[in-house]
DOKOL-587141 format. One line per 10 residues: number of its first residue (from 1); their letters; for each residue x, z, y of N, C-alpha, C, O. Coordinates in steps of 0.001 Angstrom, whole numbers, plus 500000, padded with zeros to 6 digits. Example, Ala and Ser with C-alpha at 12.3 -4.5 7.8 and 13.67 -1.06 7.14 Angstrom:
BEGIN
1> AS> 513190/507800/494310/512300/507800/495500/513200/507800/496700/514236/508465/496681; 512850/507080/497750/513670/507140/498940/512900/507870/500030/513409/508039/501138
This chain:
BEGIN
1> MPIIKSAKKA> 543620/967480/470121/544575/968431/470619/544545/969296/469562/543666/969124/468717; 545672/970588/469380/545550/971576/468488/544593/972899/468630/544373/973612/469610; 544082/972963/467220/543416/973852/467129/543958/975411/467218/543501/976276/467965; 544990/975553/466319/545981/976245/465741/546596/977128/466863/547256/976757/467833; 546190/978496/466470/547476/979096/467311/548670/979011/468196/549007/979035/469380; 549382/978834/466303/550837/978344/466696/550562/977295/467336/550628/977281/468566; 550131/976006/466471/550173/974874/466926/550044/974110/468465/550494/973034/468859; 549126/975286/469229/548918/975067/470777/550471/975844/471641/550861/975599/472783; 551073/976777/470652/552123/977033/471617/553199/976333/471397/554132/976472/472188; 553371/975146/469944/554525/974329/469542/553887/973105/470701/554664/972347/471281
11> LRQSIRRRER> 552591/973061/470893/552302/971948/472252/553066/972553/473815/553745/971912/474617; 552797/973496/473839/553138/974327/475052/554768/973850/474827/555177/972765/475243; 555529/974716/474190/556821/974428/473985/557492/973194/474569/558307/973111/475488; 556989/972339/473868/557374/970568/473660/557401/970340/474654/558438/969787/475021; 556323/970600/475719/556001/970185/476776/556795/971067/477810/556283/970800/478898; 557573/971781/477954/557860/972427/478385/559878/971423/477913/560807/970765/478382; 559564/971800/477215/561010/971113/476730/561413/970008/476906/562626/969877/477074; 560583/968877/476928/560262/967562/477604/560756/966761/478841/561273/965682/479131; 560258/968016/479453/560022/967590/481407/561701/968536/481676/562361/968295/482687; 562174/969547/480650/563547/969534/480992/564500/969152/480635/565610/969604/480917
21> NLARKAALQK> 564180/967983/479743/564663/967392/479341/565293/966291/480366/566440/966100/480771; 564091/965673/480600/563891/964251/481494/564696/964703/482539/565499/963897/483009; 564641/965842/483000/565028/966134/484172/566157/966437/484434/566559/966362/485595; 567277/967027/483001/568628/966964/482652/568805/964588/482751/569696/964045/483405; 568523/964381/482540/568883/963272/481655/568715/962787/483307/569723/962286/483805; 567622/962899/484081/567639/961812/485471/568867/962189/486643/569158/961426/487564; 569514/963525/486403/570380/963996/486924/571972/963526/486283/573061/963533/486857; 571622/963133/484894/573161/961680/484531/573150/960677/484735/574155/960016/485000; 571550/960089/484649/571398/958888/485610/572006/958848/486693/572855/957963/486803; 571758/959876/487963/571784/959377/488879/573314/959703/489164/573637/958962/490092
31> VLKTFSRLIK> 574433/960506/488767/575443/960777/488748/575889/958997/488025/576149/958102/488830; 575905/958829/487133/576239/957550/486773/576215/956231/487421/577080/955358/487355; 574712/956206/488279/574206/955133/488924/574958/955591/490606/575256/954659/491354; 575076/956290/490828/576139/956964/492389/578050/956460/491960/578869/956015/492764; 578239/956704/490653/579735/955889/490319/579837/954684/490473/580612/954128/491252; 578825/954011/489520/578867/952526/489736/579011/952101/491287/580171/952273/491662; 578679/951903/491681/577840/952251/493103/578939/951851/493934/579067/950908/494715; 580000/953145/493451/581010/953388/494121/581792/951708/493955/581826/950831/494819; 582450/951656/492341/582900/951086/491933/582618/948810/492409/583224/947750/492563; 581652/949266/492409/581087/947850/493018/581295/947502/494129/581578/946366/494508
41> AKKLDEAKSY> 581101/948989/495098/581572/948443/496499/582894/948418/496689/583405/948397/497809; 583646/948419/495418/585615/948413/495473/585714/949665/496904/586309/949535/497974; 584992/950687/496459/585287/952160/497060/586019/952703/495935/585436/953447/495146; 587635/952307/495736/587833/953575/494150/588554/954306/494413/588621/955243/493618; 589520/954356/495643/589999/955977/495650/588437/956975/495616/588329/957683/494614; 587349/957041/496580/586027/957631/496528/585438/957688/495039/584939/958738/494634; 585510/956376/494108/585165/956801/492844/586151/957726/491901/585727/958514/491056; 587892/957432/492268/588175/958434/491907/588449/959781/491726/588903/960351/490733; 587991/960391/493226/587733/961415/493602/586596/961897/492900/586607/963104/492653; 585208/960956/492363/584057/961488/491978/584201/961495/491171/583280/962201/490762
51> FPNVQKALDK> 585243/960966/489634/585416/960404/487929/584919/962286/487414/584069/962670/486611; 585998/963167/488395/585393/964513/487626/583766/964467/487223/583162/964315/486161; 583395/964663/488523/581630/964811/488455/580828/963774/487373/579709/964099/486975; 581398/962633/486965/581036/961619/486311/581143/962425/484553/580257/962399/483699; 582488/963068/484450/583186/963595/483001/582395/964537/483051/581445/964062/482429; 581980/965941/483463/581096/967286/483947/579671/966918/483914/578910/967817/483557; 579160/965787/484212/577920/965392/483747/577676/964689/482438/576469/964696/482197; 578226/964217/481711/578527/963574/480673/578667/964892/479408/577777/965149/478597; 579865/965529/479492/580231/966964/478757/579213/967550/478572/578814/967843/477445; 578562/967850/479718/577043/968791/479939/576008/968424/479455/575103/969131/479012
61> AAKQNIIKKN> 576104/966668/479533/574187/966515/478528/574543/966252/477159/573740/966188/476228; 576113/966067/477067/576608/966135/475375/576349/967680/474649/575741/967798/473585; 576734/968462/475168/576798/970140/475022/575199/970594/475310/575031/971812/475255; 573805/969658/475657/573098/970130/475872/571770/969184/474825/570553/969361/474878; 572555/968165/473912/572321/967728/473352/570961/966153/473710/570119/965545/473050; 571435/966127/474968/570743/965550/475586/571310/963529/474912/570530/962665/474513; 572735/963428/475029/573360/962184/474692/574132/963126/473682/574221/964354/473698; 574745/962070/472670/575469/962507/471190/577069/962464/471763/577593/961663/472538; 577617/963618/471085/578811/963376/471973/579901/962462/472091/580728/962424/473002; 579804/961549/470833/580441/960479/470885/580069/959191/472063/580832/958407/472628
71> TAARKKSRLS> 578842/959322/472138/578251/958183/473267/579000/959290/474769/579618/958615/475593; 578940/960623/475020/579596/960974/476121/580788/960093/476051/580877/959178/476869; 582102/960346/474785/583119/960192/475311/582981/958785/474592/583933/958840/473814; 582587/957992/474457/582423/956190/474505/582553/956002/476308/583252/955241/476977; 581452/957161/476745/580796/956593/478185/582255/956373/478920/582709/955298/479310; 583018/957985/479026/584036/958787/479492/585318/957630/479430/585987/957285/480405; 585467/957157/478104/586672/956147/478093/586552/954575/478858/587448/953855/479301; 585078/954377/478812/584911/952885/478828/584687/952800/480518/584792/951690/481039; 584357/954059/481416/584380/954461/482838/585931/954468/483334/586291/953641/484172; 586597/955164/482940/588228/955859/482889/589069/954081/482765/590137/953865/483336
81> KVFSPIPLQT> 588433/953135/482041/589167/951955/482054/589178/950960/483583/589637/949831/483757; 588428/951966/484628/588387/951337/485666/589446/951284/486833/589446/950563/487831; 590366/952266/486423/591591/953559/487388/592692/952658/486638/593493/952071/487365; 592803/952492/485207/594010/951785/484363/593564/950868/483384/593170/951078/482236; 593695/949769/484050/593264/948558/482997/594756/948515/482115/595916/948812/482401; 594264/948129/481233/595518/947387/480115/595982/946314/480720/595181/945536/481238; 597342/946074/480766/597993/945067/481036/598372/944116/479902/599171/944210/478971; 597292/942911/480413/597854/942304/478980/599309/941618/478804/600093/941394/479726; 599531/941302/477299/600562/941185/476446/600674/939724/476107/599823/939072/475503; 602265/939123/476742/602516/937931/476512/603126/937614/475530/603370/936428/475310
């Protein structure tokens, strides 16, 4: 346990930030899980209407440094491929 006053304050701050970050990360995972369940259940119309929520959650998480910006972009790109698959070239 910290002894110095500033170290005690830093510990309190880190605990609060950790709780906040975990809550934000859990919210993001919940959105992603809901989306993947819709895809697995073959409910593409519902998934298509839910996709803006997924994008918003990923952008928000990237803005709050929960995930990195490129990670959010990569996930959005991969998830959007469900709706518009690239046709095979012959």
